[in-house]
C-alpha positions, 0 to 999 in steps of 0.5 A: 029525936032518935027513939030506939024502942026494944030493938032485938038482933041476933047475929050468930051466937050474938045477941042484942037484947031489948035495947031502949034509948032516946037522944035529943037533937044536938046530943052527943051520946057515947056508947061505952063497953068492952070489945065484943059487947054489941056497940057497933052492932047498934050503930049499924042497925040504926044506919040500916045495915041490919034489920031489927028482929024485933023492935022499932027505930024512930027518927022525928016521930017517923018509923025508919026500919024499913027505909034503906041506909042512903035514905036515913040521913045518917053519917058513919065514920068507921074505925078503919076509915073505909075510904075508897082506895082507888079515889082521890081524897076529892072524890071520896069526900064528894061521893055522897053528894053525887049520889044525891045529885047535887049540881057541880057548883053545889059540890065544889062550894060544899067541897071548898068549905069542908076541906078549908074547915079540916085543913085538908085542901092540899090533900085533895088529889092524893089517894088514901094510901098516901095519908098518915092516920090522922089525915085519913081520919079527917078525910073520913069525917069530912065525907060523913059531914059533907052531906049535912046528916041528921045523924052522925055515927062514930065507930071507934073513931079515935082508937088507931090514933097516937095520944097527941093526934087523939087529943087534936080529934077530940077537939075536933069532935067538940067543934063538931058538937058545938056547930052541928044540930045533928045527933051524935052517937059515938062507940068507944071502950075508952072512958076518957073519951066519953068523959070528954065528949058526952052529954049522956053515956050508955054502958053495954055488957054482952048485948045489954044496956046496963046503965044510961045517964050523964057522965056524973050519974054513970061515974058516981051512981053506978047502978051494978058491979059490972059498971063499977068494976069497968069505970073503976079502971079510971085512975084516981087522978082523972077523977079528980081532974074530971070533978075540977 
């Protein structure tokens, strides 16, 4: 279980304020809210890129506030992928395994398995700049997954994709959720993504988590005018489809 307790973080004029939530093993948790409300800062704090000003982060009962990012067993996929441009796809994917000093035999086996699963075997010797957005996203997710992280962090992973590619990746993320026991935290401003993927949704506004619940609870039992207005942008026909 990932347990976030009373986290505060100030960055310039922005502040995360008393963030609290728990995520169970195997749960898909979506943080939903408008741009600039602190969703990505939460991910980066969990990953260890920022240290909280106040509060504690626990994973499986152990406080991890002072652990370096590479010691947190976290996989991170950014909105713009952040692939190393000077490395091949192969080198990008196995980068984490080499840092963790896996043997050449283990690296080869893991690379073959994940490249096959993501259907990117034919891309392994290419550089990231030669790939399409969807191909880069597959590589970024493969790189995050190959080290078998216990926590997967997705920061707006679908925002740069066209609608048909986005639908394919929603199916990929569903399959990852089904196969892995990792905790998954997915940041988005798109309520459709949240409806399709989430076990639980946390809605954020101006550095605060204003409501946490199942998709049904968020949709039908909004606890504030902000949540009602934010969810209210979902067309009526989508609501019908979701209920059915």
